[in-house]
N, C-alpha and C positions, 0 to 999 in steps of 0.2 A: 799632642792634642791637650787642651786645657781639661784637667780632672775635675769634675764635680761630684760631689757626694750628695745624694737624696736618700733621707732616712724615712722609713716607714712607706716606701713606693710600692709595697704590695697591698697596701691598705686602700681604702676608699679614695680620698683626696689626693693621696700619694700616687696611685696608680695613673690617674689622669696628668699629673704633673710630670712624672717620669716619661710617659707616652709622648707628651708635648715637647719635651726637651730633647728626646732622642730622636724625635722626626723632625723637629725645627732647627736643630744645631749639630749637624754632622761634624763640625770642628770641636765639638766637645765630646769627651768619654764619659758616659754616665754611670756611676757606681750606685746601684740600689741595694741599699743595707736594710734587712728587714729580719726580725726575729721569727716571724711566721707563726705569731699566736693565734687566737681563735679568729681574729678579724683580717689577718694577713693571708692573701690568697694569690698564689702565682697565675691561677687561671685569668686573675685581673689583667695581667700584662703578657699573656702568651704569645699576643700578635707581635710582640717586639723582641722576643727573648732571644732570637739569632742575629739581630742587627749588630753590625760590626762595632759600634760605638756604645755598646750597653753591656754591662756586666751586673748580674746579680750575686750578692753575698749574703749568706744566712749568718746573722750575728746579732747580739744583744747589746744596745748601748749602755745597759747598766754594768757591764763588764768593763771596767776602767782599763785594764791591761791590754785586752783586745783592742779597745778604742785608739789606745796610745799607739800599738803597734800598726794597726791599719792606717792611721795617718802617717806614721813615720814611713811606711812601706810606699804609699801612694802619693804623698805630698799633695794633698787637694789644694785648690785654689778657690774653691767656693762650697759652700754647705747650704743645703736647703733642709731644714729640720722639720719633718712633720711627724716623726714617730712619736706616738703618746697613747695613753690610755684614755679614753674620751667619753665613756658612758657614765652619766651621772649616777644611775641606778647601781651600776657596779662599784663605783667609788663609795657609796653609802654602806654597800655590803663589805668591802675590801679597801679600805682608804690608804693602807701602807703599800699596796702595789702601786697606787697612783703616785705616791711619794717617790718610790724607787724609780719607776720609769720617766715620770714627767720632770722631777727635780734632780734626782741623782744622774739619770741619764743625760739631762741637758748639761748638767755640770761637767760630766766627763768629756762630752762633745766639746764644751767651752775650753776645758783645760787642753785638750789636744790642739785645738786650733790655736790657742794661744802660744803654746809651745813652738808648733810649727812656723808659726808666722811671725813671730818676734823678731823685730827688726826689719821686717819685709813685709808690711801689711798693704802696701801698694797693690791694688787690683785684686785683693782678697775680700770675701764677703761671706759673713755668717747670718743667714736668714732664718729667723725664727718664726714658724708660724703658730699663732695663737687663737684664742676665741674671745667673743664677746661677752661670755659669761663671767670673765673676770671682773667686769663693772657691777655686777649684781643686778638689782631688779629696778625696773622704770615703773613709775606710775603711768597714769592714762596719758601723760604728755612727756614731751621731750626726747632726745635722740641720745645715744652714746657718742662722745666726740672722743678724739685721740687724747684730750686732757681730762676726761671724765676721771674722778678718783676710783680707784680700785676698791671693790666692796665683795668679794667672793662669798657665797652662801653654801656651797657643796664641797666635799672634799676634791672633786674634781677641779672645779673652778679655782679652789685654794691652791691646788699644785700647780695648775697652769700660771695662775697669778706670781707664785714664787719664781717659776722658770723665767718669767718675763722680766723679773726684778733683777735676776741673776745676770741675764744677758746685756741689760742695761747697765748693771754694776762693772761688768767685764769690760764694756766699752768706755766707761769713765775712768776706771782704776788702771786698766791695762792698755787702753787705746785700740781694743778689739774692733774692727769695722763691721758693725751689724746693722740689720733692719729687722723691724718686728711688724707683723700684720695681726690685726684681731678681725676674725670673720664671723658672719652670721650663719645660721643653721644651712648646712650645705644638703643638697639632695640631687639625685642623678642615677646613672648606670652603676653597678658594682658596689652599692651600699649594703654592708652588711645588715641583715633584717633584724637588728634590735632597737634601730631608731624608727621614729614614727612611720614615715612614708613607707620604706621598704617593708617594714613589720606588717603594716595594714595592707598593702598590696598581697603579700604572702598569706595573710589570713583570710582575706576576701576570696582568694584563689581556691582556698580549701574550707571556706565556709566556717571559719573559726571567729569567735568573739573578737571584737575591736575594743580593747582596753583602753578607755580615755580617762585620764587622770581628773579627780574634781568634778568641777563643773563643766569643763572643757574650755573655759574661757581665757587659758593662758594664751599669751600673744607671743608670735615670733617672727623674725625677719628671715626670709628664705631665699637662699642663693644657690642658683645652678651651678654644679661643680665644674663643668666645662668653662663657664665664666670665670669662677674662682681660679682655675688654672691660668687663664689669660692674664688675670690680675698678678698672680704670683710671678709669672713671666716678667711682668712690666717692672715690676717693684725690685726682682732681682737685677735686672739689667740697668734700670733707669732711676731708681728710688733713692734718696739721699741718704747717706751714712748717718747712722745714730738717729733715725727717724722711724715714727711709727705711723702705719696707715690703716685706717679701718676699712674693711671691705664688705659691704652689705648689699642686698638685692632691692632695695627701697621698695619692699614688697611684704607688708605685715599681714599676717593672717591669725586669727584667733584658731586654736587647735579644732575646735569642733565644726567651724566653717570649713577648714581644709579637709576634715575627715568626710564631711558630706560632699564636697566637690570630688574627692577622691572616688568616693561611693559611685557617685553619678557616672565618672569616666570609666570605672570598672564594670558597671552593669552595662554600658554600651558596648565595650569590648568585649565581653563575655557572653553578649546575647541575652542578659537577663532583663526582666522586667525593671522599669523604674521604680527606685525606693527598695530593691531587693535587699541590697547590700547595706543601706542604713539600718535595718533590722537586727545587725550583727553589733551595732554599737552597744556598749556595755560601759556604765560609769564604774571605776575602780577607786578604792582609796587613795587619797592623794599622797604623793611622796613628800618626805621631810624637806623642808628648805626650799620649796619649789618657787621659782623665780616667776612674778606675774608677767613680766612684759620685758623683751629685748627689741631695740631698734637701733640701727646703725645710721649714723651720718657718715655717707662715703664720699662728701663734696672734695675732701682734700685729695684723694687719689684721682679723683674726677678732674680736678682743676690742674694737678700737677702733672699727672700722667696721661690724662684723657681716657681713662677706663670708665665703661659703664657696662651695666648688663645688657646682654644682646638680645635676650628673648624675654616674653612674660612670663609669669607664673604658670599660667594655664598651658602654654606651649611647653614649657620645660616639665610639666608634671606629666602631659601626654606622651612626650619622648620617653620619660622615665618609665612610665607603665607599659609602653611598646617594648622598652628593652626587657623588661622583666617578664613579659609574656612571651617574648621570643628567646628568653634564656632559662626556662623551667628547669633545664638539667643543672645549671650553675646554682640556681636557687635551692634544690633540693639537695645538692652536695652541702652547701654551707649551712643548712638547717638541719643537720643529721648530728648524731652523737651528743657532744657535750653541751652545745647548744640547746638542743631540745631538752636537757635535763635543767638548765638554767632558766629557759622560758616558763617550764612548768613551776618552778620554785618561785619565780618572779610574778606571774599573773595568775596563779592558781586561785 
């Protein structure tokens, strides 16, 4: 069986990618490598843990010797690299952790792949999943394209930009077969509740304040996570080597408009009077280096690979809300302990 390594497969996006590959490709053996830090959760993939073509391994990509031995043992033919520290607020608090995981961790994987594949690159692929935040901030007009100059403004986006550059450098210098994708904001089931949508769903359920940064007019392009998994599948199998593809939802929303839409959906689902949840909105001090607007031009992946979002934002948001309301035990489990301490420190 063809052995494929997926890093970060117990996390939000990674769990959806792992599930899709395990179910759709029985001829692959999927190895899911995850360090199970605060956002990694084996409950996210409990439904596939006993599949014959799936193996979970707990391990840290920052450990170079472990990664070298792991590659040597299994001789992977493909890597989908999703493991990353990804929360901007945490990167402001502890930037070095982001350098270790996002830069050094990626380097360790690149070195292992280069060593194992040297002279036999045919049929191999190193797929690096990145973010639109590497491009910096847009004004009121325009879209990020694959040729937009990098201009990161947070420690998180700087670490991801650095890892992107190293992947490209290994392609040019060593001939490593790679593809890179830069995606917009994801949302959907299993999302750890430190990001806007799951955080606010959880807070509305518990009648807690909804902390909106600044004036709430920051604009983001939103992508349903299952649509993203489909795009990743297509790029891994059909994307051209040494190419970058932007993956976006064609779906821009100002934060405050999104929050009000979410409040309306939650009021309806919870049987509350219209406008009840909006009263929880609380404007808080803006974070440093906050990018005004992100928006992706995803025409390249559409034209080359035929990908486009399958559902509207309203449909995806309702499916997301339904999932959280039907999985309150999962939500309670992941919002206990250390996360509760972090939340109080961040938003008190």
